[in-house]
N, C-alpha and C positions, 0 to 999 in steps of 0.2 A: 853095548849099552845094556844096563840092567834095568828092568822095569819094576819099580816099587809100587805099582798099582795093584789092585786086587788083594791077594792074600799073602804077598811076600812079607817075610819077617825082616823088618829093618835091621835088627841086631845081627841076624845071620848074614844079610847082605853086606852090612858094615864090616863084618869079619872077613868075608870073601874079598872085599875091596882092599883091605889092608894086606891080605895074603896074596893078592893077585900080582903076578909078575907081568904087568902090562904097562905099556907106554902111556896110554890115556884111558882112564876109566870114567864113564859117564853113567848117570842114572836118570831114569825117566820118573818124574814125580806126578802125582795127582795134584791139581791146583786147589787143594782143600786143606783144612787144618790137619787132617791125617797125613797128608803129603808133607806138610811143613814139619810135623813131628818126626816123620820118617827121615827127613833131611837131616835133622839134628843127630840122628843115630848113625848116619853114614859119612858125615864130614870127617875127613882124615887127610893126611898129606898125599895119599894115593888117589884121592878123588880129583878129577880134572874139572868136571862140571856137571850141570843138571839140564835136563830137557823137560819143559813144562808147558802145558797149554796156557796161552795168554791172549787176551783181547785188547790190552792197553798197556802203555808204558808204566802207568801207575801200579798195575799188578806186578810188573817186573821190579819196580822200585820197592814194593812191599816185600817181595820175595828176597830182594837184595838185603833188606834189613835183617831178615831171618837168617840168611846165609852169613852175614857179618857177625851176628851173635854166635853162630855155630863155629865160625872160623876163630873167633876170640876164645871160645871155650876149648877149642882144640889147639890153641896156641899157634895158629896159622896167620900169615899176613892177611889183613882184611883186603878183600878184592881179588884174592887168588883164584877162587872158584868161579868159573865162567857159567853163563846161561845161554841155552839155545831155546828161544821161544818156539813153541809148536803152534803154528797158525792153522786152526781147524774150523774156523767159522768165517762167515762173510764179514762180520765186525772186525775180526783179527786181520784179515787181508786188507780191508779198507784202512786199518791203522798200522799197516806194516812199516811205513816210514817212521812213524813215531816210536813204535816198538823197537825198531832197529837201532835207534839212537839212545835207548835206555842204557844205564850203566850195566856193566858186566856182560852185555850181549856180544857173543862171539860170531854168530851166524844165525840165520833163520832156517826153520824147518817147515815146509808146507805139507800139511796133513790132508791130502786130497780126498780120501774116503769120506770122512765126516763132512768136509766142505761140500762135496758133490751131493751127499744125502740132504744137507740143509737146503741147497739150491735146487734140488730135484733135477739135477743134471745127470744124464746117462752118457758117459764118455764112450765115443765110438772107437774104432781101431786107431784112428789118427789122433785121438785125444784132444782135438782142437777146442772142445768145450772148456778145457782147462787152461788154454793158452793165455787168456787175460790174467788170471790169478797167478799163474806161474811167472809171467813177465813182470807183474807188479811186485812180487816177492824178490825177484832178481834185481830189479831196479832199486827197491828200497834198501836192500843189503849193500849194493854197490854205492849208492849215495851216502850211506853211513860208513863206508870203507870197511865193511865186514868181510870175513871170509865168505866165499860163494855159498849159497844155500844148499841144503840137502833136501831131497825129494822123498815122497812117501814110498812105502814098500810096494813092490810089484805084487799084484794079486797072485795067490798061490795057483799053480797050474798054468800060468801064462808065460809066454816067451818074454823075458825081461830085457833082452838085449835091444830090440827095436825102440822101446819106450825110453830105455836108458840113453841111447844115442840121441834121441830127440831132446831129452832133458839136458844132456851135455851141451848140445848145440844152443840151447836156450840160456845157458850160463850156470846150470847146477853142477856141482862137483862132488856128488855122492848121493846115496839114497839109503833109506832104512832097508835092512835085509831080514828075511824070515828064516833062512836056512843057509847051509854052506854053499849050495849051488848058486843062490842069489849073491852071496858074498863074492864068489869067484867071478860071476858075470859083471857085477858092479865094479870090482877091481879092474877088470879088463877094459870096461867101457870108460870109466872115469880116469883111468891112468893114461888114456890116449890123449895126446896133445890136441 
């Protein structure tokens, strides 16, 4: 996944996406006007989908309209580009079932870091403080018949395997990774039946 937040040049990212010999290319967008403008620059046949923070289905619907315009401009079938909502707030988790049923949504992504900070939660080694939110996201995605959700990145410098195993047992089937070692661990953990 390419992150279009911050200082990333959308035109350069768009060129990379077109040139990328990848099976699935996803970009992460800011949920702002700048993010919507960046989206227009990266829509191409090589783009699989976008990941964006959302707190309601109406936000996903509004993004869907922007994506549809960009698809038409790129002469792509409308509805081709998928969305993975990033649930990063209490409001988003409480609206997970509604968000999961929004058009274009392929799966949900739980962003635990921002959520924990908002809730003033300090996850312990067993991370049980996040169990309710994790279960809510898995349940919402399953009820909407989406692909299983993806989890937040493992904090740098921590052993990602134990938390990955817990996430897999809860129904997650992937997680955001920050480096090649995390990718290797995630592939091993989530490929296990």
